C-alpha positions in Angstrom: -66.2 -88.1 -219.6 -67.9 -84.6 -218.7 -69.9 -84.1 -215.7 -72.0 -81.4 -214.2 -73.2 -77.9 -215.5 -71.4 -76.0 -218.4 -71.5 -72.6 -220.5 -69.5 -72.8 -223.3 -67.7 -70.2 -224.7 -67.2 -69.9 -228.3 -64.9 -66.9 -230.3 -65.2 -65.7 -233.7 -63.2 -62.7 -234.9 -65.6 -61.0 -237.2 -69.6 -60.5 -237.6 -69.0 -62.2 -240.8 -67.6 -65.5 -239.5 -70.3 -65.0 -237.2 -72.9 -65.0 -239.6 -71.3 -67.5 -241.9 -70.5 -69.7 -239.1 -66.6 -69.8 -240.4 -64.9 -71.7 -237.5 -67.7 -71.4 -235.2 -69.5 -74.8 -236.2 -66.0 -76.3 -236.0 -65.9 -75.0 -232.2 -69.4 -76.2 -231.3 -68.5 -79.9 -233.2 -65.6 -79.8 -230.9 -67.6 -79.2 -227.5 -70.4 -81.7 -228.3 -67.5 -84.0 -228.6 -65.6 -83.3 -225.8 -69.0 -83.7 -223.6 -70.0 -86.7 -225.3 -71.0 -89.3 -222.9 -71.3 -88.6 -219.3 -74.2 -86.7 -217.1 -73.6 -83.0 -218.1 -76.1 -80.0 -218.8 -75.2 -77.2 -221.0 -76.8 -74.1 -219.2 -76.0 -71.6 -222.3 -73.9 -71.0 -225.3 -72.2 -67.9 -225.4 -70.9 -66.3 -228.8 -68.4 -63.5 -228.5 -67.8 -61.4 -231.6 -64.3 -59.8 -231.3 -62.7 -56.9 -233.0 -59.2 -55.7 -233.0 -60.3 -52.1 -231.9 -61.6 -53.3 -228.7 -60.4 -55.4 -225.7 -63.4 -55.6 -223.6 -65.4 -59.0 -223.8 -69.0 -58.3 -222.6 -70.0 -62.1 -223.5 -67.3 -63.7 -221.6 -68.5 -61.4 -218.8 -71.8 -62.5 -219.2 -70.8 -66.1 -219.3 -68.5 -66.2 -216.0 -71.9 -64.5 -214.5 -74.0 -67.5 -216.0 -71.3 -69.8 -214.3 -71.2 -68.3 -211.1 -75.1 -68.4 -211.1 -75.4 -71.8 -212.0 -72.6 -73.0 -210.2 -71.4 -74.1 -213.7 -67.6 -74.4 -215.4 -66.9 -72.4 -218.1 -66.4 -74.5 -221.1 -63.7 -72.8 -223.6 -63.3 -74.3 -227.1 -60.2 -72.9 -228.3 -57.8 -71.8 -225.4 -54.7 -71.5 -227.4 -54.8 -68.2 -228.9 -57.0 -66.8 -225.7 -54.1 -67.3 -223.4 -51.8 -65.0 -225.0 -54.6 -62.7 -224.1 -53.9 -60.6 -221.0 -57.3 -59.1 -220.9 -59.0 -62.5 -221.2 -56.6 -64.4 -218.5 -57.2 -61.6 -215.9 -61.0 -61.9 -216.5 -60.9 -65.6 -215.9 -58.5 -65.4 -212.9 -60.4 -62.9 -211.2 -63.9 -64.4 -212.1 -63.3 -67.3 -209.4 -65.2 -69.7 -211.9 -63.7 -73.2 -212.9 -62.9 -73.6 -216.6 -62.0 -76.6 -219.0 -60.7 -76.2 -222.5 -61.6 -78.5 -225.0 -58.2 -77.9 -227.1 -56.0 -78.1 -224.2 -57.8 -80.6 -221.4 -54.8 -80.5 -219.1 -55.1 -76.8 -218.4 -55.9 -75.6 -214.9 -55.6 -72.6 -212.8 -52.3 -72.9 -212.2 -51.6 -73.3 -216.0 -53.7 -69.9 -216.4 -51.6 -68.0 -213.5 -48.4 -69.0 -215.8 -49.8 -67.9 -218.7 -51.1 -64.6 -217.2 -47.2 -63.8 -216.1 -45.7 -65.1 -219.5 -48.0 -62.7 -221.3 -47.6 -59.9 -219.2 -43.5 -60.3 -219.2 -44.0 -60.4 -223.0 -45.9 -57.6 -223.1 -43.4 -55.9 -221.0 -40.5 -57.0 -223.0 -41.8 -55.7 -226.6 -42.5 -52.4 -225.0 -39.0 -52.2 -223.6 -37.6 -53.3 -227.2 -39.6 -50.7 -228.8 -38.6 -48.1 -226.5 -34.9 -49.0 -227.4 -36.0 -48.2 -230.8 -36.0 -51.8 -232.1 -32.6 -52.7 -230.2 -32.8 -56.8 -229.7 -32.9 -57.2 -225.9 -31.4 -60.4 -224.0 -34.0 -63.4 -223.6 -36.4 -64.1 -220.9 -34.9 -64.3 -217.5 -37.2 -65.8 -214.8 -37.2 -64.8 -211.5 -39.3 -67.6 -209.6 -39.7 -65.6 -206.4 -41.3 -62.6 -208.4 -43.7 -65.0 -210.4 -44.3 -66.9 -207.2 -45.2 -63.6 -205.3 -47.4 -62.4 -208.1 -49.2 -65.4 -208.2 -50.3 -65.6 -204.3 -51.0 -61.7 -204.6 -53.4 -62.5 -207.6 -55.1 -65.6 -205.5 -55.5 -63.2 -202.6 -57.1 -60.6 -204.9 -59.5 -63.3 -206.3 -60.7 -64.5 -202.9 -61.1 -60.9 -201.9 -63.7 -60.2 -204.7 -65.5 -63.5 -205.3 -68.1 -62.7 -203.0 -69.0 -59.3 -204.1 -69.0 -60.8 -207.9 -71.6 -63.4 -207.0 -73.7 -61.0 -205.2 -74.0 -58.6 -208.1 -74.8 -61.5 -210.3 -77.7 -62.5 -208.1 -79.3 -59.7 -207.2 -81.3 -59.3 -210.7 -82.6 -62.7 -209.7 -83.0 -61.8 -206.0 -85.2 -58.9 -207.1 -87.2 -60.8 -209.4 -88.0 -63.2 -206.9 -88.9 -60.2 -204.2 -91.1 -58.9 -206.9 -93.0 -62.3 -207.1 -94.2 -61.5 -203.8 -91.6 -63.6 -201.6 -90.2 -61.0 -199.4 -88.4 -62.6 -196.5 -85.2 -63.8 -196.4 -86.6 -67.4 -195.9 -88.9 -67.4 -198.7 -86.2 -66.4 -201.3 -83.8 -68.6 -200.0 -86.8 -71.4 -200.9 -87.4 -70.3 -204.3 -83.4 -70.1 -204.8 -83.1 -73.7 -203.7 -86.4 -74.8 -206.0 -84.7 -73.2 -208.6 -81.6 -75.1 -208.3 -79.4 -72.5 -208.1 -76.3 -73.0 -205.5 -74.6 -71.1 -203.0 -71.1 -70.1 -203.9 -69.9 -73.2 -202.5 -72.3 -75.4 -204.1 -74.8 -75.9 -201.2 -78.6 -75.2 -200.4 -79.9 -71.6 -199.4 -80.3 -70.5 -196.0 -82.0 -67.2 -194.8 -78.3 -66.4 -193.4 -76.6 -66.8 -196.7 -79.5 -65.0 -198.2 -78.7 -61.8 -195.8 -74.9 -62.1 -196.6 -75.6 -61.7 -200.5 -78.2 -58.7 -199.8 -75.6 -56.7 -197.8 -73.0 -57.5 -200.4 -74.9 -56.6 -203.1 
């Protein structure tokens, strides 16, 4: 049973699919069924219209930013195909955002780390085969120490950038609060608490925490 705040992330591959709703309504229905029951709030639905000519995902970045601001989890309608995309997995790992997948409820951060390693390994193997002129190379050979080391390094990098990402997400909101006449650190903290914007750890704001955000932003 779903509880808490969510930002749903839906994806279609063409503008035509976005306009026609092809595949989109099915994703919405899957999200609604997943959230059925429980005490939850859908902060926003974010739709990504992808193109084979570009790897950036601006709407994913926006969805992750919304999750950090509101203390919400990213709800992915379809993780199966996205899990094969290195850019998507990297963005998800670096975001510091928790996620849930409608089509793969058992997926977690460890799963994503393994998916990332697999996707990168596969991409490297394909490149090697291509350079070898199509010669079929040997099957996958797992180096457990290498994978574990890579996972630890990624985790450390995630922790290092999480604070600055959270600060950048909040700066436009804090600037708006300041423009409304709330200039002191205590006033800013009070407004953030009134608007139910949680800190990175899910607690309430204090003047000291606001100062930290301003110093990082």
